[in-house]
C-alpha positions, -999 to +999 in steps of 0.1 A: +293-801-163+257-792-169+243-814-141+270-807-115+276-770-122+252-754-146+219-766-132+228-762-095+240-726-102+208-719-121+186-732-093+206-713-067+202-680-086+165-684-094+159-692-057+179-661-046+160-638-069+125-653-064+128-655-026+141-620-020+125-602-051+158-585-054+183-576-082+218-588-082+232-562-059+205-560-032+203-598-031+236-598-013+219-585+018+221-622+026+259-616+032+268-579+029+306-587+029+302-601-007+281-572-021+310-565-045+301-596-064+268-580-073+285-548-085+309-569-105+279-584-123+267-550-132+302-539-145+307-571-165+272-567-181+280-532-191+313-541-207+301-572-225+268-557-237+286-527-251+305-549-276+280-577-279+254-554-296+279-548-324+281-585-329+244-588-336+246-556-358+266-577-382+235-598-392+216-566-400+242-556-425+243-591-440+205-589-443+209-558-464+231-577-489+208-607-489+183-588-511+207-586-541+200-610-570+231-630-561+247-632-527+278-609-529+299-632-507+296-660-533+315-640-560+349-626-566+340-599-590+330-572-564+349-540-559+363-552-525+377-584-539+414-590-545+433-611-571+437-637-543+400-643-540+386-678-548+350-688-553+341-721-536+314-729-562+341-731-588+364-755-569+347-785-582+358-774-617+393-767-604+397-800-587+394-822-618+398-858-607+409-848-571+386-855-543+401-833-516+414-798-513+427-779-483+426-742-487+449-737-458+477-751-480+471-724-506+493-695-495+476-661-498+443-674-510+411-660-495+376-672-502+350-648-515+330-650-482+362-643-462+370-612-482+333-601-480+333-602-442+368-587-436+370-562-465+334-551-469+315-557-436+345-549-413+368-531-437+394-543-414+427-524-408+461-541-406+465-538-369+446-530-337+463-496-333+454-485-368+420-467-363+415-449-396+378-445-400+343-454-388+327-480-410+295-461-416+272-490-428+282-509-397+278-479-375+242-475-388+233-511-381+249-508-347+227-478-340+196-497-352+205-526-330+207-503-299+173-487-308+158-522-310+173-530-276+159-499-260+124-504-275+123-540-262+130-529-226+116-494-226+087-505-204+107-527-181+099-564-176+065-559-192+078-550-226+105-576-223+079-602-216+060-592-247+092-590-269+105-624-257+074-642-271+087-633-305+125-631-300+126-665-283+101-684-304+109-671-339+146-683-338+134-718-328+111-719-358+139-709-381+163-733-365+138-761-372+134-751-408+172-749-413+176-783-396+151-800-419+168-784-449+202-793-437+195-829-431+180-834-466+211-821-483+236-845-500+267-849-479+249-838-447+259-870-429+295-863-435+293-831-415+272-847-388+297-875-384+324-849-380+303-832-354+293-861-332+324-883-336+344-879-303+381-872-302+389-894-272+424-881-268+410-847-259+392-859-228+424-855-208+429-819-220+418-798-191+416-767-213+389-784-234+368-790-203+373-755-191+363-740-224+332-761-224+324-749-189+329-712-199+307-717-229+280-730-204+282-697-185+278-677-217+248-698-230+230-705-197+238-673-179+248-680-143+271-654-127+258-626-150+229-614-128+202-617-154+188-650-139+186-634-104+169-603-119+143-622-140+135-646-111+129-616-088+096-610-108+084-646-103+054-654-081+069-662-046+055-698-047+065-705-083+081-740-086+115-726-097+132-760-091+113-774-121+122-744-141+158-747-132+160-782-145+139-778-177+154-745-189+191-756-187+184-789-204+164-772-232+192-747-235+218-774-240+195-794-262+191-763-284+228-759-287+232-796-298+205-791-324+222-759-336+253-780-341+234-804-364+220-774-383+255-760-389+274-792-396+248-807-419+253-777-441+291-778-438+289-815-448+270-804-479+296-777-485+323-804-483+304-827-506+299-799-531+335-785-532+356-816-522+371-797-493+373-818-461+349-808-433+378-803-410+391-776-433+359-757-436+348-759-399+361-728-380+354-713-347+346-678-334+328-652-355+342-668-387+318-697-383+287-675-383+298-648-406+322-666-431+319-704-432+281-708-428+271-680-451+296-695-476+279-729-473+245-713-477+256-696-509+260-730-525+223-739-518+194-735-542+173-705-530+204-693-512+190-658-506+160-672-487+181-694-464+205-665-458+177-642-447+163-668-423+197-675-409+207-639-402+172-631-388+177-659-364+212-647-353+198-611-349+168-621-327+190-645-306+214-616-299+186-592-292+169-615-266+203-619-248+211-582-247+178-567-234+179-592-205+215-582-195+206-545-199+175-548-178+196-566-151+217-534-148+187-511-146+168-532-121+199-536-099+205-498-099+168-490-090+167-517-063+198-503-047+185-467-049+147-470-047+143-432-052+153-437-088+125-462-096+103-435-110+131-425-134+136-461-146+127-452-182+153-424-183+179-445-167+174-471-194+176-445-221+208-429-208+224-463-202+217-473-238+230-440-250+262-444-230+268-480-242+260-471-278+286-443-276+311-468-262+303-493-289+313-468-316+349-481-312+338-515-324+324-500-356+357-487-367+380-505-391+400-519-362+368-526-342+370-564-346+404-564-329+390-546-299+359-567-298+379-599-298+402-584-270+373-577-246+356-610-255+388-629-247+397-612-214+367-594-198+342-620-189+353-657-184+376-654-154+353-629-136+321-649-142+337-680-127+349-659-096+314-644-091+299-679-092+325-691-066+314-662-044+277-672-048+283-708-037+305-698-008+278-674+004+251-701+002+272-732+012+294-717+039+283-683+052+245-682+051+245-720+053+231-744+029+206-758+055+192-723+061+189-717+023+172-751+018+147-743+045+140-709+028+134-727-005+111-753+011+091-725+027+089-708-007+080-737-030+062-759-004+082-791-011+113-808+000+147-801-015+168-832-021+203-840-009+216-835-044+213-798-042+228-797-007+259-816-018+262-796-050+261-762-033+283-771-004+309-794-021+306-804-058+299-771-075+325-751-055+352-776-062+344-776-099+344-738-101+376-735-082+393-760-106+379-741-135+392-708-122+427-722-117+427-739-151+414-708-169+442-687-154+469-713-159+460-722-195+453-686-207+471-681-240+480-648-256+453-634-278+457-631-316+434-623-345+439-636-380+473-649-369+484-615-356+494-614-319+484-584-299+511-561-285+518-560-247+500-527-241+468-540-257+469-572-236+473-550-206+441-532-216+424-566-219+434-577-183+423-542-171+388-548-184+388-581-164+400-565-132+376-535-137+347-558-126+366-583-105+382-556-083+348-547-068+347-579-048+378-571-026+370-533-026+336-539-011+350-564+014+376-539+026+349-511+028+326-533+049+354-544+073+369-510+077+339-486+078+306-505+081+312-527+111+324-522+147+346-543+170+378-563+163+385-580+129+368-613+138+337-595+151+336-573+119+338-604+097+311-621+116+288-591+113+296-587+076+286-623+067+254-622+088+222-614+068+211-578+072+177-571+087+162-564+053+170-599+040+140-621+033+108-620+013+098-586+001+060-591+006+052-582+042+026-609+047+049-636+035+078-621+055+058-624+087+052-661+082+088-667+072+101-650+103+077-668+126+078-703+110+113-705+097+137-679+113+123-683+148+122-721+146+158-720+132+169-700+163+152-724+187+169-754+170+203-738+174+196-734+211+195-696+210+176-680+238+156-657+215+153-645+180+170-612+171+150-586+190+144-564+160+130-593+140+109-603+171+096-567+173+088-568+136+068-601+141+048-586+170+040-554+151+029-571+119+010-601+134-022-583+126-012-576+090 
């Protein structure tokens, strides 16, 4: 999936951004009919960023509790605990001569970490429609997270470049420290074996493959616009092909290492308590905010390891969010150049608006709404946007034209692998993913509670709110932007606009003379577009 979908998409997006020096809306000058895909990227970034910041506000609140003498989620004697609470560090005394215990078989029992997260951090209500209060500690941390986001991107890509030196490297340092500590724990190999041992019967499960692919989109970032935006600041002749191979491989390698970090500690937890690894391993927010903190609480110097872990989670979230937020700002100012001098204020008001929207996720039913948007808003839309991208490059602009542009840019040949990927392999994989994601979509639930129909409708609405821009913009271009009959309008709409090409005028002249004009001659055209020809003549002396 990485080599036939992730890397080709990454190379495609870095090439688009670097070649045109454009954000994710204006880059669709390459085929104006599909401009709605760029707007869809902006909408989906706004929706996801609004709730995602709250997710990395959780670690800030956990950090506050880490400075108590004993980690509060390791005990059952706190004010928020119930009689059903159980401490995992006591299970070895409870087990006696038994070697295994499965908490899922104990009706009504909740671990101390589970109660801490749900009853103290979230103060969760019984249902999604029961919004009783704002959880003020969480609201405060959410506000701090938004302030940190704005400060990191307040000066545009310059401040992001400085911030990323720390936010990208510090988590790797912590990850390495946690890896070394995890691998030296007794029982670590039990967790690692559970992590790496394949379940062969799952290879025929299409949903598993689709989930893996969707995770690739979330971790690597194609379809979101951030890659295009960041690449637009590259030097025009930067070897982005090498970047597009190294970065995705390092990204996936980091994910694998993170798995070793988590499951080595879960193996220790299993060894310490006698609970099977399969019973302690969970998915979703529960892994990061219940299971892993629970395992850390069993370690010597548990406060130190908890601080390191939650700092890592916070900075990883921060580095993701300011890139997506900057993608929105850059795309707006690229589309409306008159606003560029107000970029600082646009960023400020955008953060204020998203912070206000994120207040919903700091209420006692916030986790329900957060899970709803996370379930519906992004996965289908991101796949559809990626399908549009490969259709534009492979079938409308033409993969041969795109390859000649890249070769002009990086001054080296592009292999047949990329041509086949963009034209055949990647589109087929993406279309299959889209169909499977829709077909295998299951009804959302949280903590075993299914969401009512009206809430599910809101979830799908959040999905269509971004996706709908693709057909809306198509209709607008065909009805109002072009002349002639339908076939002529479609032809005009998928033809690159006159503004498409390198932004630097000197480079643009060379591209028009050495690539576009040559391309016209090879296709037996009498002459290049007269406006482009006039541009060449006027700027030859530049």
